[in-house]
N, C-alpha and C positions, 0 to 999 in steps of 0.2 A: 464262488463264493460263497451266494446267493441261495444254493442247495446248504451249502454249508450254516448258514444262517435260519435254514428252516429247521434243520435236520435239531440243532441246540434249539430253535421256539419250540420246537411238537417237541424233545427229551422235558425239557420242562414244565411243557402243562400238563404231559404224565405226570410226572412224579410228584406237581403239586395237585393241595386236595383243595384249595381257593385261587382259583381264575376268574376276572377279567376280560374278557378282549371288546375292545372297539376294535372298526373296520373301518374299512371304507374301500375306494376301487378297486386301488393297488392290490388287494387278497384274492379278486377278480380275474384283473388285469393278467397276472402275472400266471394264470391258467389261459390264457385266450380270448378273455369274454374283454373287445374293446370299448373304451371307457366315453360318455357319452361326451368330454369335452377334450380337449387335448392335439398333440399331433396326427395322432393317430381315430381318434378320435370318432363316435355315429358321427355328433352336427359336420361335419366332412365330409361326410354322405351324404346327410336325412338332413330334411330345412326340418327344422325342431316347430317348425308350425305347425309338418305333416300330422303331430302330437297335441294337440293344445286342444280342448275342449271343446270350443268353438267351431273349427276345424274338422272335430270327432262328429260333431252334430249332423255339419252339414257333410261331410261324408261320407258314413258309416264303414261301408266296403271297401273305401280305398286304403282304409287308418286298420282297418283290422289286417285287412293282405301285410301292411310295416309294422304291425306287432307284432304277425307270428313271425316274420323275418329279422326282427328285431330281436323277441325278447325267448324267442321260444327260437329257433333254427341259431341263433348267434350262441343262447348260454347252455343248451340241449349241449350241442355241440363239442361244451370246455372241459378239460377232463379236473378232479384234480388236484390239485396241487398234494403235496404234503401236510404242510401246516397246515389247510383248511381239513383233512382228512381226521388231521392229529384232534383239532378242535371239536368237530363234529364227533367222533369217539366220545373224543371225550366227555362230551357237554349227555350223550346222554347216559353214561353209567356216575356222573357222578352228579348229585342236585345242587352241588355248590358251583357250580359251575355256570357263568351269564355272558351271553355272546348279544353286543348291543353293536349293528348295521347301521352305518349311517347310511348304506344304498342298496337298495333291494333287489334283489334282484332272482330269489329266488335258488341262487347259489349253494348257501349254508347250510342248506336244507337237505338234501340229500349225499353229501358225501359219506362216505362207509370205509 
């Protein structure tokens, strides 16, 4: 069912002249990147205090280890789903295409 919805959305994106998409964590979750909140969220595995700027200043080495684990290991292991690939391919060929993402993970910048 979800795959059908993704295929239809991808088709509409590729056929449209002007596209504006706002996305949130859900677009990343579908590709294996865990959200920060919720049942399988990162904050159930990690204490959010560990990414607080005060903690970072006091414990930079520990913070960088955690930052690498979360933002490089999780995000780099994700595979782009069909909708992300369609969004990024359209963004690169059409100047009338805009993507506003509510969550920054860098995820939407490398799809082919």
